[in-house]
C-alpha positions as a Markdown table, in Angstrom:
| # | Residue | x | y | z |
|---|---|---|---|---|
| 1 | Met | 126.8 | 100.1 | 105.7 |
| 2 | Asn | 124.9 | 97.8 | 108.1 |
| 3 | Ser | 122.2 | 98.3 | 110.7 |
| 4 | Ala | 124.7 | 99.1 | 113.4 |
| 5 | Ala | 126.3 | 101.9 | 111.3 |
| 6 | Val | 123.4 | 104.4 | 111.8 |
| 7 | Gln | 122.2 | 104.3 | 115.4 |
| 8 | Ala | 119.9 | 107.4 | 115.5 |
| 9 | Pro | 118.8 | 110.3 | 113.4 |
| 10 | Ala | 121.2 | 113.3 | 113.1 |
| 11 | Tyr | 118.2 | 115.5 | 113.8 |
| 12 | Val | 114.5 | 115.4 | 114.3 |
| 13 | Phe | 112.2 | 118.2 | 113.1 |
| 14 | Arg | 109.2 | 118.6 | 115.5 |
| 15 | Lys | 107.1 | 121.6 | 114.5 |
| 16 | His | 104.2 | 119.7 | 112.9 |
| 17 | Thr | 101.2 | 118.9 | 115.0 |
| 18 | Ala | 99.6 | 116.5 | 112.5 |
| 19 | Pro | 100.9 | 113.5 | 110.5 |
| 20 | Val | 103.6 | 114.6 | 108.0 |
| 21 | Asn | 102.7 | 113.4 | 104.5 |
| 22 | Ala | 105.6 | 114.8 | 102.5 |
| 23 | Ala | 109.0 | 116.3 | 103.0 |
| 24 | Thr | 111.6 | 117.3 | 100.4 |
| 25 | Leu | 115.0 | 119.1 | 100.4 |
| 26 | Phe | 115.5 | 121.8 | 97.8 |
| 27 | Ala | 117.6 | 124.8 | 96.6 |
| 28 | Asn | 120.8 | 122.9 | 96.9 |
| 29 | Asp | 119.7 | 121.5 | 100.3 |
| 30 | Gln | 119.4 | 124.9 | 101.8 |
| 31 | Tyr | 115.7 | 124.4 | 102.6 |
| 32 | Leu | 113.3 | 121.7 | 103.6 |
| 33 | Ala | 109.6 | 121.8 | 102.6 |
| 34 | Ser | 107.0 | 119.6 | 104.4 |
| 35 | Ser | 103.2 | 119.3 | 104.5 |
| 36 | Asp | 100.8 | 117.6 | 106.9 |
| 37 | Ala | 97.3 | 116.2 | 107.4 |
| 38 | Ser | 96.0 | 119.5 | 108.7 |
| 39 | Gly | 96.7 | 121.2 | 105.4 |
| 40 | Met | 99.8 | 123.1 | 106.6 |
| 41 | Val | 103.0 | 123.6 | 104.5 |
| 42 | Leu | 106.2 | 124.5 | 106.3 |
| 43 | Ile | 109.5 | 125.8 | 104.9 |
| 44 | Trp | 112.6 | 125.1 | 107.1 |
| 45 | Lys | 116.0 | 126.7 | 106.9 |
| 46 | Met | 118.4 | 123.8 | 107.0 |
| 47 | Arg | 121.3 | 125.8 | 108.6 |
| 48 | Ser | 119.3 | 126.8 | 111.6 |
| 49 | Arg | 116.7 | 123.9 | 111.5 |
| 50 | Arg | 114.0 | 126.5 | 112.1 |
| 51 | Val | 110.7 | 127.2 | 110.3 |
| 52 | Met | 111.0 | 130.4 | 108.2 |
| 53 | Leu | 107.6 | 130.2 | 106.5 |
| 54 | Glu | 104.4 | 128.4 | 107.2 |
| 55 | Trp | 100.8 | 128.6 | 105.9 |
| 56 | Gln | 97.5 | 126.9 | 105.6 |
| 57 | Ala | 97.8 | 125.6 | 102.0 |
| 58 | His | 94.6 | 123.4 | 102.0 |
| 59 | Glu | 91.4 | 123.1 | 104.0 |
| 60 | Lys | 92.0 | 119.4 | 104.4 |
| 61 | Asp | 95.0 | 117.0 | 104.3 |
| 62 | Cys | 97.9 | 118.2 | 102.1 |
| 63 | Thr | 99.0 | 114.9 | 100.7 |
| 64 | His | 102.0 | 116.0 | 98.5 |
| 65 | Ile | 104.3 | 118.8 | 97.7 |
| 66 | Val | 106.9 | 119.3 | 94.9 |
| 67 | Val | 109.4 | 122.3 | 94.8 |
| 68 | Tyr | 110.7 | 123.3 | 91.4 |
| 69 | Asp | 112.2 | 126.2 | 89.4 |
| 70 | Asn | 115.2 | 126.5 | 91.7 |
| 71 | Gly | 113.0 | 126.8 | 94.8 |
| 72 | Ser | 110.8 | 129.6 | 93.5 |
| 73 | Arg | 107.7 | 127.5 | 93.0 |
| 74 | Leu | 105.9 | 124.9 | 95.2 |
| 75 | Ile | 103.0 | 122.8 | 94.1 |
| 76 | Ser | 100.7 | 121.3 | 96.7 |
| 77 | Gln | 98.1 | 118.6 | 96.4 |
| 78 | Gly | 95.2 | 118.5 | 98.9 |
| 79 | Arg | 92.3 | 116.3 | 99.9 |
| 80 | Asp | 90.1 | 119.4 | 99.5 |
| 81 | Asn | 90.0 | 118.6 | 95.7 |
| 82 | Met | 92.5 | 121.4 | 94.9 |
| 83 | Ile | 96.1 | 121.6 | 93.6 |
| 84 | His | 97.8 | 124.9 | 94.2 |
| 85 | Val | 100.9 | 126.5 | 92.7 |
| 86 | Trp | 102.7 | 128.9 | 95.1 |
| 87 | Gly | 105.4 | 131.4 | 94.4 |
| 88 | Leu | 108.1 | 131.4 | 97.1 |
| 89 | Leu | 110.3 | 134.3 | 98.1 |
| 90 | Leu | 112.8 | 133.0 | 100.6 |
| 91 | Asp | 114.8 | 135.7 | 102.2 |
| 92 | Val | 117.9 | 134.8 | 104.2 |
| 93 | Asp | 117.2 | 137.7 | 106.5 |
| 94 | Gly | 113.9 | 136.1 | 107.5 |
| 95 | Ser | 111.3 | 138.2 | 105.5 |
| 96 | Ser | 110.1 | 135.3 | 103.5 |
| 97 | Ser | 106.7 | 135.1 | 101.7 |
| 98 | Lys | 104.5 | 133.0 | 99.5 |
| 99 | Glu | 101.9 | 133.9 | 96.8 |
| 100 | Leu | 99.1 | 131.8 | 95.4 |
| 101 | Leu | 99.7 | 131.8 | 91.6 |
| 102 | Gln | 97.4 | 129.1 | 90.3 |
| 103 | Ser | 94.7 | 126.6 | 91.4 |
| 104 | Ile | 93.6 | 123.4 | 89.6 |
| 105 | Pro | 90.5 | 121.5 | 90.7 |
| 106 | Tyr | 90.6 | 117.7 | 90.7 |
| 107 | Val | 88.7 | 114.8 | 92.3 |
| 108 | Ser | 90.7 | 113.4 | 95.3 |
| 109 | Leu | 88.9 | 110.0 | 95.6 |
| 110 | Asn | 92.1 | 107.9 | 95.5 |
| 111 | Phe | 95.5 | 108.2 | 97.1 |
| 112 | Cys | 97.7 | 108.8 | 94.0 |
| 113 | Arg | 100.2 | 111.6 | 94.5 |
| 114 | Leu | 100.8 | 114.0 | 91.6 |
| 115 | Ser | 104.1 | 113.8 | 89.7 |
| 116 | Leu | 105.8 | 116.8 | 88.0 |
| 117 | Cys | 108.3 | 117.1 | 85.3 |
| 118 | Lys | 109.8 | 119.7 | 82.9 |
| 119 | His | 109.4 | 119.1 | 79.1 |
| 120 | Gln | 110.6 | 121.6 | 76.4 |
| 121 | Gly | 110.0 | 124.6 | 78.7 |
| 122 | Asp | 106.6 | 123.4 | 80.0 |
| 123 | Thr | 105.8 | 122.3 | 83.5 |
| 124 | Leu | 103.7 | 119.1 | 83.4 |
| 125 | Val | 101.7 | 117.5 | 86.2 |
| 126 | Ala | 100.4 | 114.0 | 86.1 |
| 127 | Leu | 97.7 | 112.3 | 88.2 |
| 128 | Pro | 94.2 | 110.7 | 87.8 |
| 129 | Phe | 92.4 | 114.0 | 88.1 |
| 130 | Arg | 88.9 | 112.4 | 88.0 |
| 131 | Gly | 89.6 | 110.4 | 91.2 |
| 132 | Asp | 88.3 | 106.8 | 91.3 |
| 133 | Thr | 89.8 | 105.8 | 88.0 |
| 134 | Thr | 92.5 | 103.8 | 86.2 |
| 135 | Ser | 93.2 | 106.7 | 83.8 |
| 136 | Ile | 96.1 | 109.1 | 84.0 |
| 137 | Asp | 95.9 | 112.8 | 83.0 |
| 138 | Val | 98.5 | 115.5 | 82.4 |
| 139 | Tyr | 98.1 | 119.2 | 83.0 |
| 140 | Cys | 100.4 | 121.9 | 81.6 |
| 141 | Leu | 100.8 | 124.7 | 84.1 |
| 142 | Glu | 101.9 | 127.3 | 81.5 |
| 143 | Lys | 99.0 | 126.5 | 79.1 |
| 144 | Asp | 96.6 | 126.2 | 82.1 |
| 145 | Arg | 94.8 | 123.1 | 80.7 |
| 146 | Trp | 94.8 | 119.3 | 80.6 |
| 147 | Ile | 96.9 | 118.3 | 77.6 |
| 148 | Tyr | 96.6 | 114.4 | 77.8 |
| 149 | His | 93.4 | 112.7 | 78.9 |
| 150 | Gly | 92.5 | 109.2 | 80.0 |
| 151 | Val | 95.7 | 107.3 | 79.4 |
| 152 | Gly | 94.9 | 103.7 | 80.3 |
| 153 | Glu | 91.3 | 104.4 | 80.9 |
| 154 | Glu | 90.1 | 101.4 | 78.8 |
| 155 | Glu | 91.8 | 99.0 | 81.2 |
| 156 | Lys | 89.8 | 100.0 | 84.3 |
| 157 | Glu | 88.3 | 96.5 | 84.9 |
| 158 | Gln | 91.7 | 94.8 | 84.7 |
| 159 | Arg | 93.9 | 97.2 | 86.7 |
| 160 | Arg | 91.3 | 99.0 | 88.9 |
| 161 | Leu | 92.7 | 102.2 | 90.5 |
| 162 | Cys | 95.9 | 104.0 | 89.5 |
| 163 | Met | 97.8 | 104.2 | 92.7 |
| 164 | Ala | 101.2 | 105.8 | 91.8 |
| 165 | Val | 102.7 | 107.8 | 88.9 |
| 166 | Gln | 106.1 | 109.0 | 87.9 |
| 167 | Leu | 106.2 | 111.4 | 85.0 |
| 168 | Phe | 109.4 | 112.1 | 83.1 |
| 169 | Ser | 110.7 | 113.6 | 79.9 |
| 170 | Arg | 113.2 | 111.8 | 77.6 |
| 171 | Gly | 114.2 | 113.4 | 74.3 |
| 172 | Ser | 111.1 | 114.7 | 72.6 |
| 173 | Asn | 108.6 | 112.4 | 74.4 |
| 174 | Val | 106.9 | 112.3 | 77.8 |
| 175 | Tyr | 106.6 | 109.0 | 79.6 |
| 176 | Cys | 104.8 | 107.9 | 82.7 |
| 177 | Leu | 105.6 | 104.9 | 84.9 |
| 178 | Ala | 102.4 | 103.9 | 86.6 |
| 179 | Gly | 101.4 | 101.5 | 89.3 |
| 180 | Tyr | 97.9 | 100.0 | 89.9 |
| 181 | Glu | 95.7 | 98.5 | 92.5 |
| 182 | Asp | 96.0 | 95.0 | 91.0 |
| 183 | Gly | 99.8 | 95.1 | 91.5 |
| 184 | Ser | 100.7 | 95.8 | 87.9 |
| 185 | Val | 103.3 | 98.4 | 86.7 |
| 186 | Cys | 103.2 | 99.9 | 83.2 |
| 187 | Leu | 105.3 | 102.3 | 81.2 |
| 188 | Trp | 103.3 | 104.7 | 79.0 |
| 189 | Gln | 104.3 | 107.1 | 76.2 |
| 190 | Met | 101.8 | 109.8 | 77.0 |
| 191 | Asp | 101.4 | 111.7 | 73.8 |
| 192 | Gln | 100.4 | 108.6 | 71.9 |
| 193 | Lys | 98.7 | 106.8 | 74.8 |
| 194 | Arg | 101.0 | 103.9 | 73.9 |
| 195 | Leu | 101.7 | 101.1 | 76.3 |
| 196 | Leu | 105.4 | 100.2 | 76.1 |
| 197 | Trp | 105.4 | 97.4 | 78.6 |
| 198 | Asp | 103.2 | 95.9 | 81.4 |
| 199 | Val | 104.3 | 93.5 | 84.2 |
| 200 | Lys | 102.8 | 92.2 | 87.4 |
| 201 | Glu | 105.4 | 91.3 | 90.0 |
| 202 | His | 103.4 | 92.4 | 93.0 |
| 203 | Ser | 100.6 | 90.5 | 94.7 |
| 204 | Glu | 99.2 | 93.6 | 96.5 |
| 205 | Pro | 98.4 | 97.2 | 95.3 |
| 206 | Ile | 101.3 | 99.4 | 94.3 |
| 207 | Leu | 102.0 | 102.1 | 96.9 |
| 208 | Asp | 104.9 | 104.0 | 95.3 |
| 209 | Leu | 107.2 | 104.4 | 92.4 |
| 210 | Ala | 110.6 | 106.0 | 91.8 |
| 211 | Val | 112.6 | 106.7 | 88.6 |
| 212 | Asp | 116.3 | 107.4 | 88.7 |
| 213 | Met | 117.9 | 110.7 | 87.6 |
| 214 | Asp | 119.0 | 109.2 | 84.2 |
| 215 | His | 115.6 | 107.8 | 83.4 |
| 216 | Gln | 117.1 | 104.4 | 82.9 |
| 217 | His | 115.5 | 102.4 | 85.8 |
| 218 | Gly | 112.5 | 102.5 | 88.0 |
| 219 | Ile | 111.5 | 101.0 | 91.3 |
| 220 | Ser | 108.1 | 99.9 | 92.6 |
| 221 | Thr | 106.9 | 99.1 | 96.1 |
| 222 | Ser | 103.5 | 97.7 | 97.3 |
| 223 | Ala | 101.4 | 96.8 | 100.3 |
| 224 | Gly | 103.3 | 93.5 | 100.1 |
| 225 | Arg | 107.1 | 92.8 | 100.7 |
| 226 | Glu | 108.3 | 93.1 | 97.1 |
| 227 | Leu | 110.8 | 95.7 | 95.9 |
| 228 | Val | 111.1 | 95.5 | 92.1 |
| 229 | Lys | 113.6 | 97.2 | 89.8 |
| 230 | Tyr | 112.9 | 97.8 | 86.1 |
| 231 | Ala | 114.9 | 98.7 | 83.0 |
| 232 | Leu | 112.6 | 101.4 | 81.5 |
| 233 | Phe | 113.8 | 101.1 | 78.0 |
| 234 | Gly | 115.4 | 97.7 | 77.8 |
| 235 | Asp | 113.6 | 94.6 | 76.6 |
| 236 | Pro | 109.9 | 95.3 | 76.7 |
| 237 | Glu | 109.2 | 91.6 | 77.0 |
| 238 | Ala | 111.3 | 91.4 | 80.2 |
| 239 | Pro | 111.7 | 94.8 | 81.9 |
| 240 | Val | 112.3 | 93.4 | 85.4 |
| 241 | Val | 116.0 | 93.3 | 86.1 |
| 242 | Asn | 116.0 | 92.6 | 89.9 |
| 243 | Lys | 113.7 | 92.1 | 92.8 |
| 244 | Thr | 114.0 | 91.4 | 96.5 |
| 245 | Leu | 111.7 | 90.9 | 99.5 |
| 246 | Ala | 111.7 | 93.1 | 102.6 |
| 247 | Lys | 111.3 | 91.5 | 106.0 |
| 248 | Lys | 108.0 | 93.3 | 106.6 |
| 249 | Ser | 105.1 | 94.1 | 104.2 |
| 250 | Gly | 103.8 | 97.5 | 103.5 |
| 251 | Leu | 106.5 | 99.5 | 101.7 |
| 252 | Asn | 104.7 | 102.8 | 101.7 |
| 253 | Thr | 107.2 | 105.0 | 99.9 |
| 254 | Val | 110.4 | 104.8 | 97.9 |
| 255 | Ala | 113.2 | 107.1 | 96.8 |
| 256 | Ile | 116.4 | 106.8 | 94.8 |
| 257 | Arg | 119.5 | 108.8 | 95.7 |
| 258 | His | 120.7 | 111.2 | 93.0 |
| 259 | Asp | 123.9 | 109.2 | 92.4 |
| 260 | Asn | 121.9 | 106.0 | 91.7 |
| 261 | Lys | 123.8 | 104.1 | 94.4 |
| 262 | Ile | 121.2 | 103.9 | 97.1 |
| 263 | Val | 117.5 | 103.3 | 97.3 |
| 264 | Ala | 115.4 | 103.6 | 100.4 |
| 265 | Thr | 111.9 | 102.6 | 101.4 |
| 266 | Gly | 109.6 | 103.8 | 104.2 |
| 267 | Gly | 107.4 | 101.2 | 105.8 |
| 268 | Leu | 104.0 | 101.1 | 107.5 |
| 269 | Asp | 106.0 | 99.7 | 110.4 |
| 270 | Gly | 107.9 | 103.0 | 110.9 |
| 271 | Arg | 111.2 | 101.6 | 109.5 |
| 272 | Ile | 113.3 | 103.1 | 106.8 |
| 273 | Arg | 115.1 | 100.4 | 104.8 |
| 274 | Val | 118.2 | 101.1 | 102.8 |
| 275 | Phe | 119.3 | 99.0 | 99.8 |
| 276 | Ser | 122.0 | 99.0 | 97.1 |
| 277 | Phe | 120.3 | 100.4 | 94.0 |
| 278 | Lys | 122.4 | 98.2 | 91.7 |
| 279 | Ser | 121.8 | 94.8 | 93.5 |
| 280 | Leu | 118.9 | 95.6 | 95.9 |
| 281 | Lys | 121.0 | 94.1 | 98.6 |
| 282 | Pro | 119.8 | 95.3 | 102.1 |
| 283 | Leu | 122.3 | 97.7 | 103.7 |
| 284 | Ala | 120.6 | 99.2 | 106.8 |
| 285 | Val | 117.3 | 99.5 | 108.7 |
| 286 | Leu | 116.8 | 102.9 | 110.3 |
| 287 | Ser | 114.6 | 102.7 | 113.4 |
| 288 | Tyr | 113.3 | 105.8 | 115.1 |
| 289 | His | 109.6 | 106.4 | 114.2 |
| 290 | Arg | 106.9 | 104.5 | 116.0 |
| 291 | Glu | 104.3 | 105.0 | 113.3 |
| 292 | Ser | 104.2 | 104.7 | 109.5 |
| 293 | Ile | 106.6 | 106.5 | 107.2 |
| 294 | Tyr | 104.7 | 108.5 | 104.6 |
| 295 | Ser | 107.5 | 110.1 | 102.7 |
| 296 | Ile | 111.3 | 109.8 | 102.3 |
| 297 | Gly | 113.8 | 111.8 | 100.2 |
| 298 | Phe | 117.5 | 112.4 | 99.7 |
| 299 | Ala | 119.7 | 115.4 | 99.6 |
| 300 | Glu | 120.3 | 117.0 | 96.2 |
| 301 | Lys | 124.0 | 117.1 | 96.7 |
| 302 | Val | 125.8 | 113.8 | 96.8 |
| 303 | Asp | 129.6 | 114.1 | 97.1 |
| 304 | Asp | 132.3 | 113.2 | 99.7 |
| 305 | Ser | 132.5 | 116.8 | 100.9 |
| 306 | Val | 129.0 | 116.9 | 102.4 |
| 307 | Asp | 126.7 | 114.8 | 104.5 |
| 308 | His | 124.5 | 112.5 | 102.5 |
| 309 | Trp | 121.2 | 113.3 | 104.1 |
| 310 | Leu | 118.1 | 111.1 | 104.0 |
| 311 | Ile | 114.8 | 112.6 | 105.2 |
| 312 | Gly | 111.9 | 110.5 | 106.6 |
| 313 | Ala | 108.4 | 112.0 | 107.3 |
| 314 | Ser | 106.0 | 110.1 | 109.6 |
| 315 | Lys | 102.5 | 109.7 | 110.9 |
| 316 | Asp | 104.0 | 110.5 | 114.3 |
| 317 | Thr | 104.2 | 114.2 | 113.2 |
| 318 | Arg | 108.0 | 114.1 | 113.1 |
| 319 | Ile | 110.6 | 114.4 | 110.4 |
| 320 | Ser | 113.8 | 112.5 | 110.9 |
| 321 | Met | 117.1 | 113.3 | 109.2 |
| 322 | Trp | 119.8 | 110.6 | 108.8 |
| 323 | Ser | 123.4 | 110.9 | 107.7 |
| 324 | Leu | 124.4 | 108.0 | 105.3 |
| 325 | Tyr | 127.7 | 107.3 | 103.6 |
């Protein structure tokens, strides 16, 4: 693939009237969920490209959404100091509905998006719930309480704010890849508050992180130009396995395709940059949006019989959909 291979988006979703903060495909790519700076959440039916459900999820900016449990649950994070859990009933005939199931107060003083994972039947959510802090906290939705508190709190002066988290389960343990304002990236074992490794390859604050489906590698981006790849459970003295520099600084968001072949970044310059996940070799630059990309994501299905969709959500209120090889 090169920059000439993808000339324009396959489709552009235009229903939002405020900057789109998050967008994700779910339920075997039958639906798209998105949220915006006015607090709205929209559910789109991919076959018709039409909105089938929309509601005011937050009083202020809805910064992030995650869909889980086969599309029956959606969790939304807002700047109104609330995290909401919604039950979704998506009817193919059009009579879809949502129900507020649970609300979690937190302090939204920084820009860290929550991260969700399943662990031994529980649904866990990680973020710095006290706002302006280095520490990471984990909430169990089923137990309705915070189960891990203040991971990394003692290093506040060194790292400053926690900017990005990726929570994941591996075996009997829960881990969190975390990125900080000072440009450092750490891997924590959450139950023991144990720091497994700590590196600083970025000169600017971390803006986003991604972990592959096998929980073998992670990627970090920052306000600078660096794209850095880590072996999560390799040599703790040298976890960095590759890095490259983008042509522009401000890599706002990053995602790894489910087959671990492609990684894409969304930039403050409105460009989506596509790289080989193995080598970090640049493959394409997708140019459509005129303002910052706030979220990108890949289709759940990746095989030769379907289009390999990439979704980009932008400050310009639009969501672009691209077909990649």
